[in-house]
C-alpha positions in Angstrom: 28.1 53.0 -9.8 30.3 50.5 -11.6 31.5 49.0 -8.3 28.0 48.4 -7.0 27.0 46.9 -10.3 29.8 44.5 -10.2 28.9 43.6 -6.6 25.3 43.0 -7.6 26.6 40.8 -10.5 28.6 38.7 -8.1 25.5 38.4 -5.8 23.3 37.0 -8.5 25.9 34.8 -10.2 24.7 31.1 -10.2 25.7 29.2 -7.1 27.5 26.5 -9.1 29.8 28.9 -11.0 32.6 28.3 -8.5 32.1 24.6 -8.8 32.4 24.8 -12.6 35.6 26.8 -12.2 37.0 24.2 -9.9 36.0 21.4 -12.2 37.6 23.2 -15.2 40.8 23.6 -13.2 40.7 19.9 -12.3 40.1 18.9 -15.9 43.1 21.0 -17.0 45.2 19.3 -14.3 44.0 15.9 -15.4 44.9 16.6 -19.0 48.4 17.5 -17.8 48.6 14.2 -15.9 47.5 12.3 -18.9 50.2 14.0 -21.0 52.9 13.4 -18.3 52.1 9.6 -18.2 52.5 9.4 -21.9 48.9 9.7 -23.2 49.1 11.6 -26.5 47.5 15.0 -26.4 45.1 14.0 -29.2 44.0 10.9 -27.2 43.5 12.9 -24.0 41.4 15.4 -25.9 39.3 12.6 -27.4 38.8 10.9 -24.0 37.5 14.0 -22.3 36.1 16.4 -24.9 35.0 14.6 -28.0 31.2 14.0 -28.0 30.2 10.4 -28.2 26.7 11.3 -29.4 27.4 12.5 -32.9 24.3 12.4 -35.2 21.8 12.3 -32.3 19.1 14.9 -32.5 18.9 16.9 -29.2 15.6 17.3 -27.3 14.3 13.8 -28.1 12.6 12.0 -25.2 14.4 8.9 -24.0 13.8 6.5 -21.1 16.9 5.5 -19.2 16.9 2.7 -16.5 19.7 2.9 -14.1 19.9 -0.5 -12.2 20.3 -0.8 -8.5 24.0 -0.8 -7.6 25.2 1.0 -10.7 28.3 3.1 -10.1 29.1 6.5 -11.7 31.0 4.9 -14.6 28.1 2.6 -15.5 25.6 5.5 -15.1 27.7 7.7 -17.3 27.9 5.0 -20.0 24.1 4.4 -19.9 23.5 8.2 -20.3 26.0 8.5 -23.1 24.6 5.5 -25.0 21.1 7.0 -24.8 22.4 10.3 -26.1 21.5 12.2 -22.9 25.1 13.4 -22.3 27.9 14.0 -24.8 30.8 12.3 -23.1 30.8 9.6 -20.4 34.3 10.2 -19.3 33.8 13.9 -18.7 30.5 13.2 -16.8 32.3 10.6 -14.6 35.2 13.0 -13.9 32.9 15.9 -13.0 30.8 13.8 -10.7 33.8 12.6 -8.8 35.4 16.0 -8.6 32.2 17.6 -7.3 31.8 15.0 -4.6 28.5 13.4 -5.9 30.0 10.1 -6.9 27.8 7.5 -5.2 25.0 9.9 -4.6 23.2 9.5 -8.0 20.0 7.6 -7.5 18.9 4.5 -9.5 15.6 4.1 -11.1 13.7 4.8 -14.4 14.1 8.3 -15.8 12.4 10.1 -18.6 15.1 12.3 -20.0 15.9 14.0 -23.3 19.0 13.8 -25.5 21.6 16.6 -25.3 20.9 17.6 -21.7 23.5 19.7 -19.9 25.6 18.1 -17.2 23.9 20.2 -14.5 20.4 19.3 -15.6 21.1 15.6 -15.6 22.8 15.6 -12.2 20.0 17.6 -10.7 17.5 14.9 -11.8 19.7 12.0 -10.7 20.4 13.5 -7.2 16.6 13.9 -6.6 15.7 10.5 -8.0 13.0 9.4 -10.5 9.5 10.9 -9.9 7.2 8.6 -8.0 4.4 7.1 -10.0 1.2 5.8 -8.4 -1.4 3.2 -9.0 -4.9 3.8 -7.6 -6.8 0.8 -6.3 -10.0 0.5 -4.3 -10.4 -2.2 -1.7 -14.1 -2.5 -0.8 -15.5 -3.2 2.6 -16.0 -6.8 3.4 -13.1 -8.1 1.3 -11.1 -11.0 2.6 -7.3 -11.2 2.4 -7.6 -13.4 -0.7 -9.9 -11.0 -2.4 -7.6 -8.1 -1.5 -4.6 -10.0 -2.9 -6.4 -10.6 -6.2 -7.5 -6.9 -6.5 -3.9 -5.7 -5.7 -2.4 -8.1 -8.2 -4.7 -6.8 -11.0 -3.9 -3.2 -10.2 -0.2 -3.2 -9.1 1.2 -6.4 -10.5 2.2 -7.6 -7.0 1.7 -11.4 -7.0 -1.3 -12.4 -5.1 0.6 -15.3 -3.7 3.0 -12.9 -2.0 0.2 -11.0 -0.3 -1.6 -14.2 0.8 1.7 -15.6 2.2 2.1 -12.6 4.4 -1.7 -12.2 5.1 -2.2 -15.7 6.3 0.4 -16.7 8.9 2.8 -13.8 9.0 1.0 -11.2 11.2 3.9 -11.3 13.7 6.1 -9.8 11.0 4.2 -6.5 11.5 3.7 -6.7 15.3 6.5 -4.4 16.2 4.6 -1.4 14.7 1.2 -2.9 15.3 1.3 -4.7 18.7 -2.3 -6.0 18.5 -1.1 -8.4 15.8 1.1 -10.3 18.1 -1.8 -12.6 19.2 -3.6 -12.6 15.9 -5.3 -16.0 15.4 -3.2 -18.3 13.3 -1.0 -15.3 12.4 -3.7 -14.0 10.1 -4.1 -10.3 9.1 -7.7 -11.0 8.2 -9.8 -8.0 9.2 -6.9 -5.6 9.8 -6.2 -4.6 6.2 -8.4 -1.5 6.1 -10.7 -1.1 3.0 -10.1 2.1 1.2 -9.0 3.7 -2.0 -5.2 3.8 -2.0 -2.5 5.5 -4.1 0.3 2.9 -4.2 3.7 3.8 -5.4 4.7 1.7 -8.4 7.3 -0.9 -7.5 6.0 -1.3 -3.9 6.4 -4.7 -2.4 3.7 -6.8 -0.8 5.0 -5.9 2.6 4.9 -2.2 1.7 1.3 -2.4 0.7 0.3 -4.3 3.8 2.1 -1.8 6.0 0.2 1.0 4.2 -3.1 -0.7 4.9 -2.3 -1.5 8.5 -1.3 2.2 9.1 -4.7 3.2 7.7 -6.4 0.8 10.1 -4.6 2.4 13.0 -5.6 5.9 11.7 -9.3 4.9 11.4 -9.3 3.0 14.7 -8.2 6.1 16.5 -11.7 7.6 16.0 -13.5 4.5 17.4 -14.5 4.5 21.1 -13.6 1.1 22.5 -14.6 1.8 26.1 -17.9 -0.1 26.0 -16.3 -3.2 24.5 -13.4 -3.0 26.9 -15.8 -2.9 29.9 -17.2 -6.2 28.7 -13.7 -7.7 28.5 -13.6 -7.8 24.7 -10.2 -7.4 23.0 -9.5 -5.4 19.9 -9.5 -8.6 17.9 -13.0 -9.4 19.3 -14.3 -6.0 18.2 -12.8 -6.4 14.7 -14.3 -9.9 14.5 -17.8 -8.5 15.4 -17.3 -5.7 12.9 -16.4 -8.1 10.2 -19.6 -10.1 10.7 -21.6 -6.9 10.8 -19.9 -5.8 7.5 -20.9 -9.0 5.8 -24.4 -9.1 7.2 -25.6 -5.5 7.1 -26.5 -4.1 3.7 -28.3 -1.0 4.9 -26.1 1.5 6.8 -28.5 2.3 9.6 -28.8 -1.4 10.5 -25.2 -1.9 11.4 -25.6 -1.0 15.1 -28.7 -3.2 15.2 -26.9 -6.2 13.7 -24.1 -5.7 16.3 -26.6 -5.5 19.1 -27.9 -9.0 18.1 -24.4 -10.4 18.4 -23.9 -8.8 21.8 -27.3 -10.0 23.1 -26.7 -13.5 22.0 -23.2 -13.6 23.6 -24.8 -12.3 26.8 -27.4 -15.1 26.8 -24.8 -17.8 25.9 -26.6 -18.5 22.6 -24.7 -19.6 19.5 -24.4 -16.7 17.0 -25.5 -18.8 14.0 -24.3 -16.2 11.5 -24.3 -17.4 7.9 -21.4 -15.2 6.9 -19.1 -17.3 9.1 -20.0 -20.4 7.2 -19.6 -18.5 3.9 -16.1 -17.6 5.0 -15.2 -21.3 5.4 -16.8 -22.5 2.1 -15.5 -19.3 0.3 -18.9 -18.9 -1.4 -21.9 -16.6 -1.0 -25.1 -18.5 -1.4 -28.7 -17.2 -1.3 -29.4 -19.9 1.3 -27.0 -22.2 3.1 -27.5 -25.9 2.9 -28.2 -28.0 6.0 -24.9 -29.8 5.3 -23.1 -26.4 5.4 -24.2 -25.9 9.0 -22.4 -29.1 10.0 -19.0 -28.0 8.7 -16.2 -28.8 11.2 -14.5 -25.4 11.6 -13.9 -23.0 14.5 -15.5 -20.4 12.3 -18.8 -22.4 12.2 -21.0 -20.3 14.6 -23.8 -22.8 14.2 -21.8 -25.5 16.0 -19.5 -23.4 18.2 -20.5 -21.0 21.0 -19.0 -17.6 21.2 -17.2 -15.5 18.7 -15.2 -17.2 15.8 -11.5 -17.2 16.5 -10.8 -14.1 14.3 -12.3 -11.7 11.8 -13.9 -13.0 8.5 -13.3 -9.9 6.4 -12.1 -6.3 6.4 -14.7 -4.1 8.1 -15.0 -0.4 7.2 -15.1 2.4 9.8 -19.0 2.3 10.2 -18.9 -1.4 11.0 -16.1 -0.9 13.5 -18.0 1.9 15.2 -21.1 -0.3 15.3 -19.2 -3.2 16.8 -17.7 -1.0 19.5 -20.9 0.8 20.3 -23.9 -1.4 19.4 -27.5 -0.2 19.6 -29.3 -0.8 22.9 -31.9 -3.4 21.9 -33.4 -6.7 23.0 -33.2 -8.2 19.5 -32.1 -11.8 19.3 -32.8 -12.5 15.7 -32.7 -10.8 12.3 -33.6 -12.0 8.8 -33.4 -10.5 5.4 -36.9 -9.5 4.4 -36.5 -6.8 1.7 -35.0 -6.5 -1.7 -33.1 -3.4 -0.7 -31.1 -5.5 1.7 -32.9 -4.5 4.9 -33.7 -7.0 7.7 -36.5 -7.6 10.2 -35.2 -7.7 13.8 -37.1 -9.7 16.4 -37.0 -10.4 20.1 -38.7 -13.8 20.0 -38.3 -17.0 18.0 -42.0 -16.9 17.0 -41.6 -13.4 15.5 -38.4 -14.7 13.8 -40.3 -17.6 12.1 -42.9 -15.2 10.8 -40.2 -12.9 9.4 -38.4 -15.9 7.9 -41.5 -16.9 5.9 -41.6 -13.3 4.6 -37.9 -13.6 3.6 -38.7 -16.4 1.2 -40.4 -13.8 -1.0 -37.0 -12.0 -1.3 -34.5 -14.9 -1.7 -35.2 -18.2 -3.5 
């Protein structure tokens, strides 16, 4: 029937129809006010209804940047200047009357000329679409290497990341309590290596928080009970994992490399791990010089007993698992003896010397 058809028509009418009627009524009322205060009818008409975008072809793509802190008036003017809307005054009036004044989001928008008021407002209430940059942080990278990689991919200054990464760990300790006692306030070892999708415009702190959150996620799958029974802290485990990451080149050898570290610690032997020296000199060498072994640094495991004071790189999950659950061996030594990166592991010094001679065929 006609009555039911009319009811159905009302049911499917756009939700903003009433809003447009209210706006129209308010516009009429405003015109009356302008006339009452002495604004000529022609001037009132021009203020509210005359398009400011004459001669602009509709449907042309334009990019509009709305700066932080911009009010509705400034936003309307930017949109009108770009030809996105016809009249800045009308846009401003409708935004205020509909209660969205102050709710329009800033940012960079890809719009088109000649858009409707409703279409523009819908976009500005949601905000600009997020854009991402993909960057891969390999296992074994240091904070400095991570900073350089991020700068190249995202434009975030490496100096900003380094400033937070070396000395500002306490800044992130509220959400990551294990950082409260990080050696020298360093985030070394805790920025998890992974391929990340980073929102464009992210700050150095945003990216660091993202990487720390990933570390927490990965760590949840690591069984720390064995290390805890030995009195090792999370920092100790990450430190061992970082040395494993830098030393092991074959995946299956990670638990073996970790076992050597545990066995040496148990016997009170110095770890004598080349990677800790390389961390100090910031250089990878086929063979360390004798003078390198005398470097005065708490990271020099040739001079100092026990673990270095903190991690030397960012370990991946496999190295974290190996450090938490090392293989059960009696190995005390290992040396690179194959071009594929594999090592020979030995229980005695005599066996080590034999393997060391073999290693000279692999490295100069």
